[in-house]
C-alpha positions, -999 to +999 in steps of 0.1 A: -764-382+447-732-398+442-704-386+462-667-391+463-648-374+489-612-373+492-588-371+521-556-380+535-535-349+518-510-327+534-475-312+532-447-343+533-409-340+525-394-354+496-388-392+503-419-395+525-452-415+525-486-407+525-521-424+519-549-407+504-587-420+508-616-418+486-651-426+504-680-431+479-714-429+486-747-429+464-735-460+443-727-497+445-693-490+450-682-528+440-693-520+405-673-492+393-639-489+382-619-462+403-591-441+389-569-417+406-558-385+389-540-354+398-535-318+385-507-294+394-508-254+391-505-245+356-511-282+339-538-304+328-549-334+349-531-365+346-540-398+351-525-415+383-538-450+383-569-474+384-583-502+396-607-527+389-641-533+405-630-563+424-598-550+428-579-576+406-563-555+383-542-519+384-529-496+359-502-471+366-490-438+351-450-443+343-442-415+367-456-432+396-451-469+391-430-486+416-439-458+440-476-458+443-501-484+450-542-484+448-560-503+470-596-507+474-621-521+501-653-525+487-667-532+522-658-501+533-668-480+499-634-464+499-606-467+475-566-460+486-535-443+473-509-456+490-476-430+480-444-441+488-409-419+478-426-385+471-407-364+449-416-327+446-430-333+411-457-353+429-470-321+440-507-319+430-543-318+439-552-354+438-588-366+426-606-396+428-630-408+404-654-436+396-670-449+363-689-481+353-668-488+327-631-491+322-612-460+307-583-458+291-550-439+308-551-410+284-592-407+297-604-382+319-642-390+313-653-407+342-686-405+354-679-393+389-655-372+403-642-360+436-631-328+450-597-332+455-572-334+482-542-311+481-506-327+482-475-306+486-440-323+484-412-302+496-377-303+489 
């Protein structure tokens, strides 16, 4: 079975940095586009960013552009979300997702999803 496992969440003060990881198994990782999403309490899941299967192309939501960076290491079957200059509004459960096809920023229809990892940013 395909599994995506996020890790690296925690509590950080505003202005701090954190790196989330998503380890994939059960799929040919290099064939998949990877996305990061987040969901705050009482809100819908929202797009954070995505990265192409070779890592040559990335896309980010305006709310995180310039602060967050997505990278991937296909040899380790892992995608990362590097978060800098964190704000309280970044507080959410962060999910990684995988799909053989590219998905638009407004789409949550990725084929596979992880269980999520919690990020809390205090002011």
